[in-house]
N, CA, C and O atoms as CSV, one atom per row, in Angstrom:
chain,resi,resn,atom,element,x,y,z
A,1,MET,N,N,0.838,-1.186,0.000
A,1,MET,CA,C,0.000,0.000,0.000
A,1,MET,C,C,0.877,1.242,0.000
A,1,MET,O,O,1.874,1.311,0.719
A,2,ARG,N,N,0.512,2.186,-0.783
A,2,ARG,CA,C,1.243,3.449,-0.838
A,2,ARG,C,C,0.627,4.410,0.171
A,2,ARG,O,O,-0.586,4.619,0.182
A,3,LEU,N,N,1.469,4.993,1.018
A,3,LEU,CA,C,0.972,5.854,2.087
A,3,LEU,C,C,0.792,7.313,1.687
A,3,LEU,O,O,0.061,8.035,2.365
A,4,GLY,N,N,1.425,7.776,0.619
A,4,GLY,CA,C,1.290,9.124,0.089
A,4,GLY,C,C,0.992,10.233,1.073
A,4,GLY,O,O,1.906,10.892,1.568
A,5,VAL,N,N,-0.275,10.442,1.358
A,5,VAL,CA,C,-0.707,11.532,2.247
A,5,VAL,C,C,-0.102,11.353,3.633
A,5,VAL,O,O,0.308,12.332,4.257
A,6,VAL,N,N,-0.040,10.131,4.119
A,6,VAL,CA,C,0.504,9.886,5.453
A,6,VAL,C,C,1.991,10.217,5.503
A,6,VAL,O,O,2.458,10.795,6.485
A,7,VAL,N,N,2.739,9.865,4.468
A,7,VAL,CA,C,4.163,10.198,4.431
A,7,VAL,C,C,4.344,11.714,4.455
A,7,VAL,O,O,5.246,12.219,5.123
A,8,ALA,N,N,3.495,12.440,3.734
A,8,ALA,CA,C,3.573,13.906,3.740
A,8,ALA,C,C,3.268,14.456,5.137
A,8,ALA,O,O,3.925,15.393,5.591
A,9,ILE,N,N,2.295,13.888,5.802
A,9,ILE,CA,C,1.972,14.310,7.170
A,9,ILE,C,C,3.153,14.024,8.100
A,9,ILE,O,O,3.533,14.867,8.912
A,10,LEU,N,N,3.724,12.835,7.972
A,10,LEU,CA,C,4.860,12.471,8.823
A,10,LEU,C,C,6.058,13.375,8.578
A,10,LEU,O,O,6.802,13.693,9.506
A,11,TYR,N,N,6.242,13.783,7.349
A,11,TYR,CA,C,7.323,14.714,7.038
A,11,TYR,C,C,7.134,16.004,7.845
A,11,TYR,O,O,8.102,16.581,8.341
A,12,CYS,N,N,5.892,16.443,7.970
A,12,CYS,CA,C,5.583,17.664,8.727
A,12,CYS,C,C,5.714,17.453,10.234
A,12,CYS,O,O,5.793,18.419,10.992
A,13,LEU,N,N,5.738,16.206,10.665
A,13,LEU,CA,C,5.813,15.884,12.091
A,13,LEU,C,C,7.179,15.366,12.536
A,13,LEU,O,O,7.380,15.096,13.720
A,14,GLN,N,N,8.105,15.227,11.614
A,14,GLN,CA,C,9.352,14.536,11.938
A,14,GLN,C,C,10.166,15.199,13.047
A,14,GLN,O,O,10.963,14.526,13.702
A,15,PHE,N,N,9.986,16.496,13.272
A,15,PHE,CA,C,10.729,17.173,14.327
A,15,PHE,C,C,9.878,17.434,15.574
A,15,PHE,O,O,10.319,18.106,16.506
A,16,SER,N,N,8.663,16.899,15.578
A,16,SER,CA,C,7.781,17.035,16.747
A,16,SER,C,C,8.144,15.958,17.756
A,16,SER,O,O,8.195,14.773,17.428
A,17,ARG,N,N,8.391,16.376,18.964
A,17,ARG,CA,C,8.777,15.399,19.991
A,17,ARG,C,C,7.639,14.461,20.354
A,17,ARG,O,O,7.851,13.268,20.574
A,18,GLU,N,N,6.429,15.006,20.417
A,18,GLU,CA,C,5.281,14.152,20.712
A,18,GLU,C,C,4.138,14.495,19.771
A,18,GLU,O,O,4.032,15.614,19.270
A,19,LEU,N,N,3.299,13.519,19.548
A,19,LEU,CA,C,2.171,13.691,18.634
A,19,LEU,C,C,0.951,14.126,19.452
A,19,LEU,O,O,0.003,13.366,19.647
A,20,SER,N,N,1.009,15.342,19.908
A,20,SER,CA,C,0.027,15.905,20.833
A,20,SER,C,C,-1.242,16.364,20.113
A,20,SER,O,O,-1.322,16.355,18.884
A,21,ASP,N,N,-2.218,16.762,20.909
A,21,ASP,CA,C,-3.454,17.321,20.348
A,21,ASP,C,C,-3.169,18.632,19.616
A,21,ASP,O,O,-3.868,18.973,18.661
A,22,GLU,N,N,-2.159,19.359,20.051
A,22,GLU,CA,C,-1.781,20.590,19.353
A,22,GLU,C,C,-1.272,20.267,17.945
A,22,GLU,O,O,-1.531,21.008,16.997
A,23,GLU,N,N,-0.555,19.170,17.825
A,23,GLU,CA,C,-0.082,18.746,16.508
A,23,GLU,C,C,-1.254,18.277,15.637
A,23,GLU,O,O,-1.271,18.522,14.431
A,24,VAL,N,N,-2.215,17.614,16.242
A,24,VAL,CA,C,-3.424,17.214,15.502
A,24,VAL,C,C,-4.088,18.462,14.937
A,24,VAL,O,O,-4.458,18.492,13.763
A,25,GLU,N,N,-4.239,19.476,15.752
A,25,GLU,CA,C,-4.874,20.728,15.314
A,25,GLU,C,C,-4.056,21.398,14.212
A,25,GLU,O,O,-4.620,21.892,13.235
A,26,ARG,N,N,-2.748,21.417,14.360
A,26,ARG,CA,C,-1.883,22.054,13.359
A,26,ARG,C,C,-2.010,21.353,12.001
A,26,ARG,O,O,-2.129,22.012,10.968
A,27,ILE,N,N,-1.986,20.038,12.008
A,27,ILE,CA,C,-2.080,19.299,10.753
A,27,ILE,C,C,-3.486,19.414,10.169
A,27,ILE,O,O,-3.635,19.495,8.949
A,28,ALA,N,N,-4.502,19.423,10.997
A,28,ALA,CA,C,-5.871,19.601,10.492
A,28,ALA,C,C,-6.001,20.954,9.793
A,28,ALA,O,O,-6.593,21.038,8.716
A,29,ARG,N,N,-5.459,22.003,10.391
A,29,ARG,CA,C,-5.492,23.328,9.745
A,29,ARG,C,C,-4.734,23.310,8.429
A,29,ARG,O,O,-5.166,23.898,7.437
A,30,MET,N,N,-3.597,22.627,8.438
A,30,MET,CA,C,-2.796,22.538,7.220
A,30,MET,C,C,-3.581,21.843,6.093
A,30,MET,O,O,-3.514,22.262,4.938
A,31,ILE,N,N,-4.309,20.800,6.431
A,31,ILE,CA,C,-5.088,20.074,5.426
A,31,ILE,C,C,-6.089,21.003,4.744
A,31,ILE,O,O,-6.357,20.854,3.552
A,32,PHE,N,N,-6.634,21.943,5.478
A,32,PHE,CA,C,-7.591,22.898,4.904
A,32,PHE,C,C,-6.892,24.068,4.209
A,32,PHE,O,O,-7.314,24.492,3.133
A,33,GLU,N,N,-5.839,24.584,4.812
A,33,GLU,CA,C,-5.220,25.817,4.315
A,33,GLU,C,C,-4.138,25.588,3.268
A,33,GLU,O,O,-3.989,26.394,2.350
A,34,ARG,N,N,-3.386,24.505,3.393
A,34,ARG,CA,C,-2.298,24.190,2.448
A,34,ARG,C,C,-2.376,22.710,2.114
A,34,ARG,O,O,-1.554,21.925,2.586
A,35,PRO,N,N,-3.350,22.322,1.309
A,35,PRO,CA,C,-3.592,20.894,1.046
A,35,PRO,C,C,-2.353,20.165,0.527
A,35,PRO,O,O,-1.584,20.700,-0.271
A,36,LEU,N,N,-2.185,18.954,0.993
A,36,LEU,CA,C,-1.096,18.108,0.546
A,36,LEU,C,C,-1.330,17.719,-0.910
A,36,LEU,O,O,-2.417,17.267,-1.270
A,37,TYR,N,N,-0.330,17.892,-1.728
A,37,TYR,CA,C,-0.393,17.525,-3.145
A,37,TYR,C,C,-1.577,18.188,-3.867
A,37,TYR,O,O,-2.038,17.680,-4.889
A,38,ASP,N,N,-2.066,19.305,-3.348
A,38,ASP,CA,C,-3.229,19.998,-3.911
A,38,ASP,C,C,-4.476,19.118,-3.955
A,38,ASP,O,O,-5.343,19.306,-4.809
A,39,LEU,N,N,-4.563,18.172,-3.050
A,39,LEU,CA,C,-5.733,17.294,-2.979
A,39,LEU,C,C,-6.860,17.978,-2.213
A,39,LEU,O,O,-6.615,18.843,-1.374
A,40,THR,N,N,-8.079,17.589,-2.504
A,40,THR,CA,C,-9.217,18.084,-1.735
A,40,THR,C,C,-9.149,17.511,-0.322
A,40,THR,O,O,-8.432,16.543,-0.066
A,41,VAL,N,N,-9.894,18.112,0.577
A,41,VAL,CA,C,-9.952,17.600,1.942
A,41,VAL,C,C,-10.463,16.162,1.919
A,41,VAL,O,O,-9.962,15.310,2.653
A,42,GLU,N,N,-11.455,15.896,1.078
A,42,GLU,CA,C,-12.024,14.548,0.987
A,42,GLU,C,C,-10.980,13.515,0.577
A,42,GLU,O,O,-10.946,12.414,1.127
A,43,LYS,N,N,-10.128,13.865,-0.385
A,43,LYS,CA,C,-9.102,12.922,-0.854
A,43,LYS,C,C,-8.007,12.731,0.186
A,43,LYS,O,O,-7.487,11.626,0.341
A,44,GLN,N,N,-7.651,13.797,0.899
A,44,GLN,CA,C,-6.664,13.665,1.968
A,44,GLN,C,C,-7.224,12.774,3.080
A,44,GLN,O,O,-6.530,11.900,3.601
A,45,TYR,N,N,-8.483,13.011,3.431
A,45,TYR,CA,C,-9.165,12.213,4.455
A,45,TYR,C,C,-9.175,10.742,4.039
A,45,TYR,O,O,-8.869,9.864,4.845
A,46,ALA,N,N,-9.528,10.476,2.781
A,46,ALA,CA,C,-9.589,9.101,2.273
A,46,ALA,C,C,-8.211,8.436,2.327
A,46,ALA,O,O,-8.114,7.245,2.623
A,47,GLY,N,N,-7.156,9.185,2.047
A,47,GLY,CA,C,-5.807,8.632,2.119
A,47,GLY,C,C,-5.434,8.239,3.531
A,47,GLY,O,O,-4.832,7.188,3.750
A,48,ILE,N,N,-5.785,9.073,4.484
A,48,ILE,CA,C,-5.511,8.772,5.896
A,48,ILE,C,C,-6.327,7.562,6.332
A,48,ILE,O,O,-5.820,6.665,7.005
A,49,GLU,N,N,-7.594,7.550,5.941
A,49,GLU,CA,C,-8.496,6.452,6.290
A,49,GLU,C,C,-7.978,5.121,5.720
A,49,GLU,O,O,-8.002,4.097,6.403
A,50,ALA,N,N,-7.515,5.147,4.477
A,50,ALA,CA,C,-6.989,3.932,3.846
A,50,ALA,C,C,-5.741,3.434,4.573
A,50,ALA,O,O,-5.566,2.230,4.761
A,51,ALA,N,N,-4.886,4.349,4.975
A,51,ALA,CA,C,-3.676,3.956,5.700
A,51,ALA,C,C,-4.030,3.295,7.026
A,51,ALA,O,O,-3.407,2.310,7.421
A,52,LEU,N,N,-5.028,3.838,7.708
A,52,LEU,CA,C,-5.438,3.251,8.983
A,52,LEU,C,C,-6.069,1.879,8.790
A,52,LEU,O,O,-5.947,1.019,9.662
A,53,ALA,N,N,-6.735,1.663,7.672
A,53,ALA,CA,C,-7.391,0.385,7.412
A,53,ALA,C,C,-6.394,-0.715,7.052
A,53,ALA,O,O,-6.706,-1.899,7.181
A,54,ALA,N,N,-5.212,-0.337,6.606
A,54,ALA,CA,C,-4.207,-1.326,6.216
A,54,ALA,C,C,-3.682,-2.062,7.440
A,54,ALA,O,O,-3.333,-1.446,8.448
A,55,VAL,N,N,-3.630,-3.368,7.342
A,55,VAL,CA,C,-3.122,-4.182,8.444
A,55,VAL,C,C,-1.633,-3.935,8.645
A,55,VAL,O,O,-1.159,-3.829,9.776
A,56,ALA,N,N,-0.908,-3.847,7.548
A,56,ALA,CA,C,0.545,-3.614,7.616
A,56,ALA,C,C,0.929,-2.573,6.580
A,56,ALA,O,O,0.347,-2.513,5.497
A,57,TRP,N,N,1.898,-1.769,6.918
A,57,TRP,CA,C,2.392,-0.751,5.994
A,57,TRP,C,C,3.647,-1.264,5.312
A,57,TRP,O,O,4.607,-1.652,5.978
A,58,ALA,N,N,3.643,-1.266,4.000
A,58,ALA,CA,C,4.789,-1.750,3.235
A,58,ALA,C,C,5.906,-0.708,3.173
A,58,ALA,O,O,7.060,-1.048,2.913
A,59,GLU,N,N,5.569,0.544,3.407
A,59,GLU,CA,C,6.556,1.626,3.324
A,59,GLU,C,C,7.538,1.563,4.494
A,59,GLU,O,O,7.173,1.176,5.604
A,60,ASP,N,N,8.774,1.943,4.234
A,60,ASP,CA,C,9.781,2.042,5.285
A,60,ASP,C,C,9.656,3.416,5.933
A,60,ASP,O,O,9.960,4.436,5.315
A,61,LEU,N,N,9.208,3.429,7.170
A,61,LEU,CA,C,9.026,4.693,7.892
A,61,LEU,C,C,10.098,4.881,8.968
A,61,LEU,O,O,9.926,5.682,9.887
A,62,SER,N,N,11.184,4.153,8.851
A,62,SER,CA,C,12.225,4.214,9.876
A,62,SER,C,C,12.943,5.562,9.930
A,62,SER,O,O,13.661,5.838,10.890
A,63,TRP,N,N,12.760,6.396,8.920
A,63,TRP,CA,C,13.422,7.703,8.882
A,63,TRP,C,C,12.825,8.683,9.879
A,63,TRP,O,O,13.443,9.704,10.179
A,64,GLN,N,N,11.649,8.399,10.394
A,64,GLN,CA,C,11.025,9.335,11.313
A,64,GLN,C,C,10.979,8.742,12.714
A,64,GLN,O,O,11.032,7.522,12.870
A,65,PRO,N,N,10.881,9.595,13.740
A,65,PRO,CA,C,11.094,9.138,15.115
A,65,PRO,C,C,9.913,8.458,15.808
A,65,PRO,O,O,10.081,7.932,16.908
A,66,HIS,N,N,8.743,8.452,15.210
A,66,HIS,CA,C,7.563,7.928,15.900
A,66,HIS,C,C,7.274,6.500,15.469
A,66,HIS,O,O,7.407,6.164,14.293
A,67,ASP,N,N,6.878,5.656,16.420
A,67,ASP,CA,C,6.590,4.264,16.082
A,67,ASP,C,C,5.190,4.141,15.468
A,67,ASP,O,O,4.369,5.054,15.562
A,68,GLU,N,N,4.945,3.001,14.844
A,68,GLU,CA,C,3.688,2.811,14.125
A,68,GLU,C,C,2.450,2.946,15.014
A,68,GLU,O,O,1.490,3.590,14.592
A,69,PRO,N,N,2.420,2.373,16.224
A,69,PRO,CA,C,1.232,2.567,17.066
A,69,PRO,C,C,0.956,4.048,17.368
A,69,PRO,O,O,-0.198,4.475,17.393
A,70,SER,N,N,2.009,4.817,17.593
A,70,SER,CA,C,1.840,6.252,17.858
A,70,SER,C,C,1.303,6.976,16.627
A,70,SER,O,O,0.447,7.854,16.732
A,71,ILE,N,N,1.813,6.598,15.474
A,71,ILE,CA,C,1.345,7.217,14.226
A,71,ILE,C,C,-0.108,6.867,13.989
A,71,ILE,O,O,-0.906,7.739,13.647
A,72,ARG,N,N,-0.465,5.603,14.164
A,72,ARG,CA,C,-1.860,5.190,13.959
A,72,ARG,C,C,-2.799,5.933,14.908
A,72,ARG,O,O,-3.882,6.361,14.507
A,73,ASP,N,N,-2.382,6.085,16.166
A,73,ASP,CA,C,-3.199,6.831,17.124
A,73,ASP,C,C,-3.342,8.286,16.687
A,73,ASP,O,O,-4.433,8.853,16.752
A,74,PHE,N,N,-2.248,8.886,16.244
A,74,PHE,CA,C,-2.294,10.268,15.765
A,74,PHE,C,C,-3.253,10.402,14.583
A,74,PHE,O,O,-4.074,11.318,14.550
A,75,LEU,N,N,-3.155,9.506,13.628
A,75,LEU,CA,C,-4.020,9.567,12.445
A,75,LEU,C,C,-5.490,9.380,12.819
A,75,LEU,O,O,-6.365,10.031,12.248
A,76,ARG,N,N,-5.758,8.498,13.769
A,76,ARG,CA,C,-7.136,8.305,14.240
A,76,ARG,C,C,-7.676,9.599,14.847
A,76,ARG,O,O,-8.807,9.999,14.573
A,77,ARG,N,N,-6.849,10.250,15.678
A,77,ARG,CA,C,-7.273,11.516,16.294
A,77,ARG,C,C,-7.420,12.618,15.248
A,77,ARG,O,O,-8.289,13.482,15.369
A,78,LEU,N,N,-6.570,12.588,14.223
A,78,LEU,CA,C,-6.674,13.569,13.143
A,78,LEU,C,C,-7.991,13.394,12.395
A,78,LEU,O,O,-8.663,14.382,12.102
A,79,LEU,N,N,-8.371,12.163,12.083
A,79,LEU,CA,C,-9.657,11.930,11.416
A,79,LEU,C,C,-10.821,12.392,12.295
A,79,LEU,O,O,-11.784,12.973,11.795
A,80,GLU,N,N,-10.734,12.138,13.589
A,80,GLU,CA,C,-11.780,12.607,14.512
A,80,GLU,C,C,-11.886,14.128,14.475
A,80,GLU,O,O,-12.987,14.678,14.480
A,81,ARG,N,N,-10.747,14.804,14.437
A,81,ARG,CA,C,-10.758,16.276,14.389
A,81,ARG,C,C,-11.337,16.768,13.074
A,81,ARG,O,O,-12.126,17.712,13.057
A,82,LEU,N,N,-10.953,16.133,11.969
A,82,LEU,CA,C,-11.514,16.531,10.675
A,82,LEU,C,C,-13.022,16.290,10.639
A,82,LEU,O,O,-13.766,17.095,10.079
A,83,ASP,N,N,-13.470,15.188,11.231
A,83,ASP,CA,C,-14.920,14.929,11.315
A,83,ASP,C,C,-15.615,16.028,12.110
A,83,ASP,O,O,-16.708,16.464,11.750
A,84,ALA,N,N,-14.979,16.471,13.187
A,84,ALA,CA,C,-15.567,17.522,14.025
A,84,ALA,C,C,-15.683,18.864,13.278
A,84,ALA,O,O,-16.501,19.711,13.635
A,85,LEU,N,N,-14.873,19.037,12.263
A,85,LEU,CA,C,-14.887,20.282,11.495
A,85,LEU,C,C,-15.863,20.263,10.316
A,85,LEU,O,O,-15.942,21.231,9.559
A,86,ARG,N,N,-16.592,19.180,10.163
A,86,ARG,CA,C,-17.596,19.103,9.087
A,86,ARG,C,C,-18.727,20.063,9.367
A,86,ARG,O,O,-18.974,20.359,10.536
A,87,PRO,N,N,-19.414,20.556,8.393
A,87,PRO,CA,C,-19.257,20.287,6.965
A,87,PRO,C,C,-18.067,21.072,6.409
A,87,PRO,O,O,-17.776,22.188,6.840
A,88,TRP,N,N,-17.389,20.452,5.439
A,88,TRP,CA,C,-16.249,21.088,4.792
A,88,TRP,C,C,-16.711,21.931,3.631
A,88,TRP,O,O,-17.751,21.665,3.028
A,89,GLN,N,N,-15.942,22.938,3.321
A,89,GLN,CA,C,-16.299,23.788,2.173
A,89,GLN,C,C,-15.926,23.112,0.884
A,89,GLN,O,O,-16.147,23.669,-0.191
């Protein structure tokens, strides 16, 4: 599975010491204000959702400091935040 949107999110988080709620808010704002790859919010959301649904990630994410369970938890909280911001424009 190609992680695309998730890799872009992780790139933005690579220097964050912890994946806090403040980081969830920052990335949620970024998804609306500076979309990744010029994708719509719906397509970014779908990419995150697909990554979470994958049992295993084929991508090598060893370049970033956060482990997979932490990333999955962050992505779950990010989707919850995006849901809370509905309806989207």
